[in-house]
N, C-alpha and C positions, 0 to 999 in steps of 0.2 A: 766848082768847089762844094756847093751845097749838096749836090747829088752824091759826091764822094763822101762827104761828111755823113749824110743820111745812111749810106751803106755801112759805114763803120759803126755808127751809133746803133744800128740794128743787129750787128753781129754780136754773138754771145761771148767771144773771147776778148782779150785785152789788146788786140792788134792796133787799134787806134791809139791807145795810150803809148804803146811802145814806139810806133812810128812818129808820133808827136814829139816824144822825148828825143828821138834821134834827129829829127828835123830842127829842133829848137835848142840844140846843145849850146850854140854860141850865145843865144839869147839868155839861156840859163846861166852861163858863165858870167856874162855882163851883169845880170841881176844880182848874182851872188856877190860879185865884187862891189857893187854900189850899195847893196842892202844885205849884208851878211847875216842878219838875223831872220831872214825870211825862211819859212819851212818849205819842204818839198811841195806840200799842198798849196802854199802861197804862190810858189813858182809856177805850178801847173795852172792855177787860177789866172795868173798874169798872162800866161801863154794863150789860154783859151779866150781871155778877154781881148788880147791883141789880135787874134785872128777873127774876132767878131762873133763869137758864139753867144747865143742868148742864155739867160739864166736857166731856162728849161733844158737846153741842150747840154749845158755844163752839168746840171743836176743828173741828167740821164747818164752821162759818162762817169761821173763820180759816185753814182748810186746814193744820192741824197735828195732832199726836197728842194725845190726852187727857193723856198724861203731861207734855207740854210745858205744857199749861194749868196743871197742878198745880205745876210749877216756877215758872211765871209768877205764880201766885197767891201762892206763898211769898215771892217777891221783892217783889211788890206790898205784902204785909203789912209788910215791912221798910221800904219807901219811905214807907208811911203811918204809920210809927212805932207799929204796933200791938203790944201785948203778946201772948204766946202764948195767954192765956185770952180775948182779945178776939175776938169774932165778926166776921169781915170783912163778911158780908152785913148784919148789924145795924148795923155802923158806916156802911156806904154808905147804907142806908135812912134812918138818923137824921141824916145829914149835912145841915147847913143853912148 
């Protein structure tokens, strides 16, 4: 998985984003139903978090700084009504 991810991250086109969107359509539908106010950016961030990408990997894909990912992650936690002690990754993995 990591090798495949590295290949996509190093490519210059948006193949990775397109394939991720296709693979995670059901996840996106569920998230939109449970959290209708989430933006497309929020949904992608959730998907990347769910598959275990690091902040640096997400930043490379989204063409932002890793610090922006950390801020987005914090805002996402608020939008998902998570408590400070709740683990965002565990929340996304266990979401049904």
